[in-house]
C-alpha positions as CSV (number, residue, x, y, z in Angstrom):
1,M,1.6,-2.5,33.8
2,E,3.7,0.2,32.1
3,I,2.8,2.9,29.6
4,R,5.6,1.5,27.3
5,Q,4.0,-1.9,27.3
6,L,0.6,-0.4,26.4
7,E,2.2,1.5,23.6
8,Y,3.7,-1.7,22.3
9,F,0.3,-3.4,22.7
10,Q,-1.4,-0.7,20.8
11,A,1.0,-0.8,17.9
12,I,0.4,-4.6,17.5
13,C,-3.3,-4.0,17.6
14,E,-3.0,-1.5,14.8
15,E,-0.7,-3.7,12.7
16,L,-1.7,-7.2,13.8
17,H,1.8,-8.2,12.9
18,F,4.8,-8.3,15.3
19,T,7.5,-7.5,12.7
20,R,5.6,-4.4,11.3
21,A,4.8,-3.3,14.8
22,A,8.4,-3.5,15.8
23,D,9.5,-1.5,12.8
24,K,6.9,1.1,13.6
25,L,8.2,1.4,17.2
26,N,11.8,1.2,16.1
27,V,12.6,-1.7,18.4
28,T,13.7,-5.2,17.8
29,Q,11.1,-8.0,17.5
30,P,12.5,-10.0,20.4
31,T,12.2,-6.8,22.6
32,L,8.6,-6.3,21.5
33,S,7.7,-10.0,22.1
34,H,9.3,-9.9,25.5
35,Q,7.3,-6.9,26.6
36,I,4.1,-8.4,25.4
37,K,4.9,-11.7,27.1
38,S,5.5,-9.7,30.4
39,L,2.2,-7.9,30.0
40,E,0.4,-11.2,29.4
41,D,2.1,-12.8,32.4
42,E,1.0,-9.8,34.6
43,I,-2.6,-9.9,33.4
44,G,-2.7,-13.7,33.6
45,T,-4.1,-14.4,30.1
46,P,-3.0,-14.2,26.5
47,L,-3.8,-11.0,24.6
48,F,-3.2,-12.4,21.1
49,D,-4.0,-15.7,19.4
50,R,-0.9,-16.7,17.4
51,I,-1.9,-18.8,14.3
52,G,1.2,-19.4,12.3
53,K,2.4,-15.9,11.1
54,K,-1.0,-14.4,11.7
55,I,-2.3,-13.0,15.0
56,A,-5.7,-11.9,16.3
57,L,-6.9,-10.3,19.5
58,T,-8.3,-12.6,22.2
59,E,-11.4,-11.5,24.1
60,A,-9.0,-10.2,26.9
61,G,-7.1,-8.4,24.2
62,K,-10.2,-6.7,22.9
63,I,-11.0,-5.5,26.5
64,L,-7.5,-4.1,27.0
65,K,-7.6,-2.4,23.6
66,S,-10.7,-0.4,24.5
67,H,-9.2,0.7,27.9
68,T,-5.9,1.5,26.3
69,A,-7.6,3.9,23.9
70,V,-9.2,5.6,26.9
71,I,-5.8,5.9,28.7
72,F,-4.0,7.4,25.7
73,N,-6.9,9.8,25.0
74,A,-6.7,11.0,28.6
75,L,-2.9,11.5,28.4
76,Q,-3.2,13.4,25.1
77,S,-6.0,15.5,26.6
78,A,-3.7,16.4,29.6
79,K,-0.9,17.3,27.2
80,D,-3.2,19.5,25.1
81,Q,-4.4,21.4,28.2
82,M,-0.9,22.0,29.4
83,N,0.4,23.0,26.0
84,E,-2.5,25.5,25.7
85,L,-1.4,27.1,28.9
86,Q,2.0,27.7,27.4
87,S,1.2,28.5,23.8
88,G,-2.2,30.3,23.9
89,D,-4.0,30.6,20.5
90,R,-1.6,28.4,18.6
91,G,-1.4,24.9,17.2
92,T,-3.6,22.9,14.8
93,L,-7.4,22.6,14.7
94,A,-9.1,19.8,12.8
95,I,-12.7,20.2,11.9
96,G,-14.7,17.6,10.0
97,S,-17.8,17.5,7.9
98,P,-19.5,15.1,5.5
99,P,-18.9,15.6,1.7
100,G,-21.1,18.3,0.1
101,E,-22.8,21.4,1.4
102,L,-21.8,21.1,5.0
103,N,-18.2,21.1,4.0
104,H,-19.0,24.2,2.0
105,L,-20.5,25.8,5.1
106,V,-17.5,25.0,7.4
107,S,-14.9,26.0,4.8
108,S,-16.7,29.4,4.3
109,L,-15.6,30.4,7.9
110,L,-11.8,29.9,7.2
111,V,-11.1,33.5,6.2
112,D,-12.8,35.1,9.3
113,F,-11.2,32.5,11.6
114,N,-7.7,33.0,10.2
115,Q,-8.0,36.8,10.7
116,K,-8.9,36.3,14.4
117,Y,-6.4,33.4,15.0
118,P,-3.6,33.7,12.5
119,N,-1.3,31.4,14.5
120,V,-3.8,28.4,14.4
121,T,-3.5,26.0,11.5
122,V,-6.9,24.8,10.5
123,K,-7.6,21.5,8.7
124,I,-11.0,20.9,7.2
125,V,-11.5,17.2,6.8
126,E,-14.2,15.9,4.5
127,S,-15.3,12.4,5.3
128,G,-18.3,10.1,5.1
129,N,-17.7,9.0,8.7
130,V,-16.8,12.0,10.8
131,T,-18.3,10.3,13.9
132,E,-15.6,7.7,13.9
133,K,-12.9,10.2,13.3
134,V,-14.1,12.3,16.3
135,L,-14.2,9.3,18.5
136,N,-10.6,8.3,17.4
137,N,-9.5,11.9,18.3
138,E,-8.5,12.6,14.6
139,L,-10.9,15.6,14.7
140,D,-11.4,18.2,17.4
141,A,-15.1,18.6,16.3
142,A,-17.3,17.9,13.3
143,V,-20.5,19.2,11.8
144,T,-22.8,16.4,10.9
145,I,-26.4,15.3,10.6
146,L,-28.6,13.5,13.2
147,P,-29.1,10.8,14.1
148,V,-25.8,10.3,15.9
149,D,-26.3,7.7,18.6
150,D,-23.2,7.4,20.7
151,D,-23.0,8.2,24.4
152,R,-19.3,9.1,24.0
153,L,-20.2,12.2,22.1
154,D,-21.4,15.7,23.1
155,K,-23.8,17.2,20.6
156,I,-24.6,20.9,20.1
157,P,-27.7,21.6,18.0
158,L,-26.8,24.0,15.1
159,Y,-29.9,24.3,13.0
160,F,-32.9,22.4,11.5
161,E,-33.6,22.7,7.8
162,Q,-35.9,21.6,4.9
163,F,-35.1,20.8,1.4
164,Y,-36.4,22.7,-1.7
165,L,-36.8,22.2,-5.4
166,T,-34.4,24.9,-6.8
167,V,-35.3,26.3,-10.2
168,S,-34.4,29.3,-12.3
169,S,-36.5,32.4,-11.4
170,S,-37.8,32.3,-15.0
171,H,-38.8,28.7,-14.8
172,E,-42.5,27.8,-15.3
173,L,-42.6,26.4,-11.7
174,A,-40.9,29.4,-10.1
175,Q,-44.2,30.8,-8.7
176,R,-45.4,27.6,-7.2
177,K,-46.0,27.7,-3.4
178,E,-45.1,24.0,-3.0
179,I,-44.5,20.9,-5.0
180,S,-45.1,17.3,-4.2
181,F,-42.1,15.0,-4.1
182,T,-43.7,12.6,-6.6
183,E,-43.8,15.4,-9.2
184,V,-40.1,16.0,-9.0
185,D,-39.0,12.8,-10.8
186,R,-40.4,14.1,-14.1
187,L,-38.0,17.1,-14.1
188,P,-34.4,17.3,-15.4
189,L,-32.5,16.9,-12.2
190,I,-29.0,18.1,-11.3
191,L,-27.8,16.5,-8.1
192,L,-24.8,15.9,-5.9
193,P,-23.3,12.3,-6.1
194,G,-24.5,9.5,-4.0
195,N,-21.8,9.9,-1.3
196,H,-23.2,13.3,-0.3
197,K,-25.6,13.4,2.7
198,C,-28.0,15.6,0.7
199,R,-28.3,13.1,-2.1
200,Q,-28.6,10.2,0.4
201,L,-31.7,11.9,1.9
202,V,-33.2,12.2,-1.5
203,D,-32.4,8.6,-2.4
204,A,-33.9,7.4,1.0
205,T,-37.1,9.3,0.3
206,C,-37.3,7.7,-3.1
207,R,-37.1,4.3,-1.6
208,M,-39.8,5.2,1.0
209,T,-42.2,6.5,-1.7
210,G,-41.4,3.9,-4.3
211,K,-40.1,6.5,-6.8
212,Q,-36.9,6.5,-8.8
213,M,-35.0,9.6,-9.7
214,T,-32.2,9.5,-12.3
215,P,-30.4,12.8,-12.6
216,F,-29.1,13.9,-16.0
217,V,-26.2,15.6,-14.3
218,E,-24.2,14.6,-11.2
219,T,-21.5,16.9,-9.9
220,N,-19.5,17.6,-6.7
221,S,-19.3,21.2,-7.7
222,I,-22.0,23.3,-5.9
223,S,-21.2,26.3,-8.0
224,T,-21.8,24.2,-11.1
225,I,-25.2,23.1,-9.8
226,F,-26.3,26.7,-9.2
227,N,-25.0,27.9,-12.6
228,L,-26.8,25.2,-14.4
229,V,-30.1,25.9,-12.5
230,K,-29.8,29.6,-13.1
231,S,-29.3,29.0,-16.8
232,G,-32.5,26.9,-16.9
233,A,-30.6,23.7,-17.9
234,G,-32.3,21.8,-15.1
235,V,-33.5,21.9,-11.5
236,S,-32.0,20.6,-8.2
237,I,-33.0,19.5,-4.7
238,L,-31.0,21.5,-2.2
239,S,-31.0,22.4,1.5
240,K,-32.2,25.8,2.8
241,S,-28.8,26.7,4.1
242,L,-27.1,26.1,0.8
243,I,-29.8,28.0,-1.0
244,D,-29.5,30.9,1.4
245,L,-25.8,31.1,1.1
246,N,-26.0,31.3,-2.7
247,R,-29.3,33.2,-3.3
248,D,-28.9,36.1,-5.7
249,G,-32.4,36.6,-7.2
250,A,-31.7,34.3,-10.1
251,I,-33.2,31.2,-8.5
252,S,-36.5,30.3,-6.8
253,A,-36.8,27.7,-4.0
254,I,-40.1,25.8,-3.8
255,P,-40.9,23.7,-0.6
256,I,-41.1,20.0,-1.3
257,V,-44.1,18.3,0.4
258,N,-45.7,14.8,0.6
259,P,-43.2,14.0,2.1
260,T,-41.3,17.0,3.4
261,L,-37.6,16.5,3.4
262,Y,-35.8,17.8,6.5
263,R,-32.7,17.2,8.7
264,Q,-31.1,18.5,11.8
265,I,-27.5,19.7,11.8
266,V,-25.3,19.4,14.9
267,I,-21.8,19.8,16.1
268,I,-20.2,16.7,17.7
269,M,-17.3,16.4,20.0
270,N,-15.6,13.6,21.9
271,K,-16.6,13.9,25.6
272,D,-13.1,12.6,26.7
273,K,-11.1,15.0,24.5
274,F,-10.0,18.4,25.7
275,L,-11.5,21.1,23.6
276,S,-8.9,23.8,23.0
277,H,-9.7,27.5,23.0
278,A,-9.3,27.5,19.2
279,A,-11.9,24.8,18.8
280,R,-14.3,26.6,21.1
281,A,-13.7,29.8,19.2
282,F,-14.4,28.0,15.9
283,I,-17.7,26.5,17.2
284,S,-18.7,30.0,18.5
285,L,-17.9,31.5,15.1
286,L,-20.0,28.8,13.4
287,Q,-23.0,29.4,15.7
288,Q,-22.8,33.1,15.1
289,F,-22.6,32.6,11.4
290,V,-25.7,30.5,11.4
291,E,-27.5,33.1,13.5
292,N,-26.4,36.1,11.4
293,N,-27.4,34.4,8.1
294,K,-30.6,33.0,9.5
295,L,-29.8,29.5,8.3
296,G,-32.4,26.8,8.8
297,N,-36.2,26.6,9.3
298,P,-38.4,26.6,12.4
299,V,-38.6,23.1,13.8
300,P,-42.0,21.4,12.9
301,H,-44.3,20.4,15.7
302,A,-44.0,16.7,14.6
303,V,-40.3,16.8,15.2
304,L,-40.6,18.6,18.5
305,E,-43.2,16.1,19.8
306,S,-41.0,13.1,18.7
C-alpha cells in the first residue's frame, strides 16, 4: 500500500467521481482507475460500489477512509513540526469560533498578537461547526461552548459565565437586583440572530419554559445592540463577557433567574494535530486576556456537583 494510492483514494472519497478526482490530481482517469484497482486487489475487497456513473464507498472503503485521514493528519503534523524547527515564529494560524460574541472576543486579540508575532498570518474563522473544522485540521484551535463530546479533542476550560438582561442605566429596571426569565418576554428585545450561540441558548430556554420571545430588532452587529440599549430603544440578553468588554457606565446588567442562563467556554484542539508555537502563544494570550479582564462568573455549586 503506497501513499500515492491513498492520495488517489482520498481524492475519490472527496469527489465520489473518478473523472473529477483525476482532474483534481492532474492524472488520467485510466491511471487513477488502475491505482485503485491495485489497491483493491492488495486489500482483497472492493472499496467502491460502482452503480452506472455513480460510485459509493463500501463498508471496507469507509474503514480505509477513516484510517487514511489519520495517516495524512500524522504526516501533516510531522511536516509542521519540522517546518517550525526551521522557520520559528512564522506561518499561518487558523483560530475558529462560533458566530457572535465569541468571535468578537477572539478577534479582539489580533492587534496584541500581531505585535508579538508579526510574521504569523492569523485567520479568524467564524463557523457554526468549529468542532468539525478542528477535527478536519482546518483549524489549529477553536473557542466554543460545552458540551463538546468527542474523544479526539483536547479541551482547555476558559471561563464560565451567566447571561444578563442588559438595559440603559436610566431604564426603570436598572436598579433591579434580578429579573425572572418569564418577565423578559414583555420587554422590547434586541437580540442576535438565531445562528448565534447566545441566541440559541435564549431560544432553548424559551422552549424549556414554554415562553416565546419575538425580538423587535435582530442584528449581527454587537455595537448596534449596545448603542440601541444605551439609547433606551430596547433591552437585550447578553453574556457577562460581552457586557464586561463593552461596559462604560451607560448600561446596567441584571441577573436573569428562574431559570439562570449560563454556559462554559472552552478551547478545543485536535489531539492528533501538532500545536505550533504560534498556536500555543495565542491560547496563552487568550487565557491571560480572560484573567486580566476578569471575564466570567464563579461556577455555581450545581454545575460543580454535576
